[in-house]
C-alpha positions in Angstrom: 91.2 94.4 38.2 94.2 93.9 41.0 95.0 90.5 42.3 94.2 90.2 46.3 97.3 90.2 48.0 98.1 86.7 50.2 97.7 86.5 53.8 100.7 87.3 55.7 102.4 84.2 56.7 103.3 84.9 60.2 105.4 82.2 60.8 108.3 83.7 58.9 108.4 86.6 61.1 112.5 87.0 61.7 113.2 85.3 65.5 115.0 88.2 66.6 112.3 90.9 65.4 109.4 88.5 67.1 111.6 88.2 70.0 111.6 92.1 70.5 108.0 92.3 70.0 107.5 89.4 72.6 109.5 90.6 75.0 107.2 93.8 75.4 103.9 91.7 76.1 102.1 91.3 79.7 103.0 87.6 80.9 99.5 86.4 79.6 99.9 87.5 76.4 103.6 85.9 75.8 102.1 82.7 77.3 98.9 83.0 74.7 101.2 84.1 71.8 103.2 80.5 72.3 100.3 78.9 71.2 100.3 80.4 67.6 103.1 77.9 66.0 106.5 76.4 66.2 108.6 79.3 65.9 106.7 81.2 68.0 106.5 78.5 70.6 109.9 78.7 70.2 110.9 81.7 70.5 108.6 82.2 73.8 110.3 79.4 75.6 113.5 80.4 74.8 112.9 84.2 76.4 111.6 82.6 79.3 114.5 80.0 79.6 117.2 82.3 79.1 115.4 84.8 81.9 114.9 87.6 79.1 111.8 88.6 80.0 111.9 91.5 82.3 108.7 93.7 81.4 107.1 95.4 84.5 104.2 93.3 85.3 100.8 93.6 86.3 100.9 91.4 89.6 99.1 88.0 89.0 96.7 86.3 91.4 98.5 82.5 91.9 96.6 79.8 93.6 96.1 76.0 92.6 92.8 73.9 92.3 91.3 70.6 92.4 90.7 71.3 88.6 94.2 71.7 88.1 96.0 68.6 89.7 98.2 69.2 92.6 101.2 69.7 90.0 100.0 72.7 88.2 99.4 76.5 89.5 96.9 78.7 87.9 97.5 82.4 87.0 95.0 84.9 87.6 96.2 88.1 85.4 94.8 91.3 87.1 95.4 92.8 83.1 93.5 90.7 81.2 90.4 90.0 83.7 89.2 87.1 80.9 91.6 84.2 81.7 93.2 81.9 83.6 96.4 80.0 83.0 97.2 76.7 84.2 100.8 76.2 84.6 102.4 72.8 85.3 105.2 73.1 87.5 108.3 70.9 88.7 107.9 68.4 92.0 107.6 68.7 94.8 104.0 69.0 94.3 103.1 72.7 94.2 99.3 72.1 95.7 101.6 70.1 98.7 103.5 73.0 99.4 103.5 76.2 101.7 104.4 79.6 100.2 106.3 81.7 102.4 107.3 84.5 100.0 107.1 86.1 96.7 110.2 88.1 94.9 110.8 89.2 91.4 108.5 86.8 90.2 109.8 84.0 92.2 108.2 82.3 94.6 109.9 80.9 98.2 108.4 77.5 99.3 108.5 75.1 101.9 108.1 71.6 100.8 106.6 68.4 102.9 110.1 68.1 104.2 110.3 71.7 105.5 112.6 72.0 103.1 113.2 75.5 101.3 113.0 75.9 97.1 112.9 78.6 94.9 110.4 78.3 92.1 110.2 80.4 88.9 106.3 80.1 87.9 107.0 81.4 84.7 109.7 79.0 83.5 109.2 76.2 85.7 112.8 77.1 86.9 113.4 75.8 90.7 116.6 76.3 93.0 117.0 74.4 96.4 118.1 76.5 99.3 120.2 75.3 102.1 118.6 72.3 104.2 116.4 73.6 107.4 118.9 71.7 109.5 121.3 74.3 109.2 119.4 77.2 110.8 121.1 78.3 113.8 118.4 77.5 115.9 116.9 73.7 114.3 118.3 70.4 115.6 117.3 67.2 113.2 116.3 63.9 115.5 116.6 60.9 114.2 115.1 57.4 115.0 117.1 54.0 115.3 117.4 53.5 112.1 118.7 56.7 110.7 115.6 58.0 109.6 114.4 61.7 110.1 111.8 61.9 112.5 111.5 65.5 114.4 113.0 68.6 113.8 113.6 70.3 117.7 113.5 74.4 117.4 116.2 75.6 120.7 114.6 79.1 122.0 117.6 81.4 122.4 118.3 85.3 120.8 121.5 87.2 120.0 121.9 88.0 123.7 121.6 84.2 124.4 118.2 84.9 126.3 115.0 82.3 126.4 111.9 84.4 126.7 110.1 81.5 127.6 109.1 80.1 131.0 112.3 78.8 133.5 111.4 75.6 133.3 113.8 73.7 130.5 111.4 71.4 128.9 109.6 75.2 127.7 113.1 76.2 125.8 112.4 73.9 123.0 109.2 72.7 120.5 109.5 69.8 118.6 107.8 69.0 115.5 107.6 66.5 112.7 108.8 67.7 109.5 105.6 68.0 107.4 104.5 70.5 110.2 107.5 72.2 111.3 107.1 74.7 108.1 103.8 75.9 109.7 105.4 76.8 112.7 109.3 78.2 111.4 108.8 80.0 108.5 107.3 83.8 108.9 108.4 85.2 105.5 111.1 85.1 103.1 112.7 87.9 100.8 114.8 87.5 97.5 117.3 90.7 97.0 117.2 89.8 93.0 116.2 88.0 90.3 117.9 84.3 90.3 117.0 83.9 86.4 119.7 87.1 85.7 123.1 84.8 87.0 123.6 87.5 89.2 124.4 86.6 92.8 121.5 87.0 94.6 120.8 86.5 98.6 117.4 85.1 100.3 116.4 86.7 104.0 114.5 84.5 106.3 112.8 85.6 109.2 111.3 82.7 111.1 111.2 81.7 114.5 112.3 81.3 117.4 111.1 85.1 118.0 111.1 85.8 114.4 115.3 86.2 114.2 116.4 86.9 110.9 119.1 83.9 108.7 120.3 84.5 105.1 121.5 82.4 102.3 123.4 83.7 99.3 123.5 81.9 96.2 125.9 79.0 96.1 125.7 79.0 100.3 125.5 75.3 101.9 123.8 76.7 105.0 122.0 79.7 106.4 124.1 82.6 108.3 122.2 83.9 111.5 122.0 87.5 112.0 123.1 88.0 115.5 122.3 91.0 117.0 124.3 90.5 120.5 121.6 92.8 121.9 119.2 92.4 125.1 116.3 93.0 123.5 114.7 90.5 120.9 113.7 91.9 117.9 110.9 90.1 116.6 111.1 91.3 112.7 107.9 90.8 111.0 108.8 92.3 107.3 112.1 93.4 105.1 112.3 95.0 101.9 115.9 95.1 100.0 117.1 98.4 98.1 120.5 99.4 96.5 122.4 96.2 98.1 120.7 96.7 101.7 118.1 94.8 103.5 116.0 96.9 105.4 114.5 95.1 108.2 111.4 96.0 110.4 110.2 94.8 113.8 106.9 94.2 115.2 107.5 97.7 117.1 108.3 99.7 113.9 112.3 99.8 114.5 114.0 99.6 111.1 117.5 98.0 111.1 119.6 98.2 107.6 121.7 94.8 106.9 124.1 94.6 104.3 125.2 91.2 103.2 128.8 90.9 102.3 129.7 89.4 98.8 131.7 86.5 98.8 131.4 85.7 102.3 129.1 84.9 105.4 129.7 87.8 106.8 127.0 90.6 107.3 126.9 94.2 109.0 123.7 95.8 110.7 123.1 99.2 112.5 119.8 100.8 113.8 118.6 103.3 111.4 115.1 103.8 113.0 113.9 103.3 116.7 110.8 101.8 117.7 107.9 103.7 116.2 104.8 102.0 118.0 103.6 99.4 120.0 102.4 96.3 119.2 98.7 97.2 117.6 98.5 94.9 114.5 100.7 93.5 111.8 103.4 95.8 110.1 104.9 96.2 106.6 107.6 98.0 105.3 107.3 99.6 101.7 109.6 101.6 99.5 107.8 104.2 97.3 109.2 104.9 93.5 109.8 108.6 95.0 112.4 107.1 97.6 110.4 107.4 100.8 110.0 104.8 103.5 106.4 103.9 104.1 105.4 101.8 107.5 102.3 100.3 106.9 99.8 99.1 109.8 97.1 96.4 109.2 94.7 95.8 112.1 92.7 92.5 112.1 89.9 91.0 114.0 88.8 87.8 113.9 85.0 87.2 113.2 83.2 85.6 116.0 81.4 82.6 115.7 83.1 81.5 112.2 83.9 78.0 112.3 87.0 78.7 109.7 88.3 81.8 112.0 87.8 84.2 109.1 90.3 87.3 109.9 89.4 90.3 108.4 91.2 93.9 107.8 89.2 96.2 109.9 92.1 99.4 109.3 95.0 100.2 107.6 97.2 103.0 108.8 99.9 104.5 106.4 103.0 106.0 107.8 106.4 108.0 106.3 109.3 107.8 108.0 111.1 110.5 109.1 114.8 109.5 109.8 116.0 112.9 110.8 113.1 113.0 113.4 113.4 109.5 114.2 109.5 109.9 114.0 106.6 108.5 111.4 104.5 111.4 109.6 101.0 110.1 108.7 100.2 109.8 105.2 96.2 110.5 104.4 96.8 110.1 100.7 98.9 107.8 98.7 98.2 109.2 95.1 98.7 107.5 91.7 100.7 105.1 93.7 98.8 101.1 94.8 100.4 99.0 97.7 100.6 95.2 97.8 101.2 93.9 101.4 100.9 90.8 102.7 103.2 87.3 102.7 104.8 88.4 99.7 107.1 91.6 99.1 105.6 94.6 100.3 105.5 96.4 97.0 104.0 100.1 96.1 103.8 100.3 92.4 103.1 103.6 90.4 99.8 103.5 88.2 101.0 105.6 85.3 103.4 102.1 84.7 100.5 99.5 85.8 97.2 101.4 84.2 95.0 98.3 85.3 95.8 98.9 88.9 93.4 101.8 91.1 95.4 104.8 92.6 95.4 105.2 96.2 
């Protein structure tokens, strides 16, 4: 009779071979593999720490819970609908931050002092962005002891205009640091993955009048994109592609903004004139085929609801035609899935993400 072969010792797999296998896993499976043994845990940690992990990911839902505590987030994978993963994160506590953007697997968060940090929930890596007080329209106010008391926001646009009442007192608003973030920030977009060690730029849509400011990696202050025209643009969404930010206004106009490397200068040009009235919230999305879509989301508040529940009543999708300077109606987005919201607006092909539903 033949001897029964010994069970394979998975801990003896060469680390480089193991690493190649782990790189192909969805993020929840990478998490799970780290529980196998010390070698697997060390390899998974190195993959995350060195920024090697770049596999296309089925999106995860990220949220905080009382059970997980204020210093951890919970990831729920759409690819693995059976398990949630609790991820410990560095201070300040994630449950006390506001999330104002998400790109390339990183979050843009505002802490209780309204300061912005980039946070990678997969690796725990954290990067500080320039101080909120360096935004063009923001003025810090101190008490007699030198403690920060409030932030003042001064109302003017690139043409020097204030669109508020002529009463001088209405040209500013004042907020304590902990609530200023709720008022100041609309959305933030990151150009590229900071884990890769390349230069990256964060584009911020903020009040007053939903204007734009950016900060490149290593910058000490925010640079205001001064449009210099007489009309206030009111930006609502922004995406990045091939070295250029495409920022869209509430009326559907699109500006191409090129942040020049190694300096705080920029160029901008209007590439699509306003296409629609202020009917709802507008998002800008680039498809894998290279088309630019404008997505209109109409919402209404449920009457009598104690928490002012907002629900979406209508979604309209339109394809941008730059030559005609107009929009074409889109009735079907085919084998694609759109993600819109506070995070980066994305179009994902279902062939690469089989856990998503087409159209």
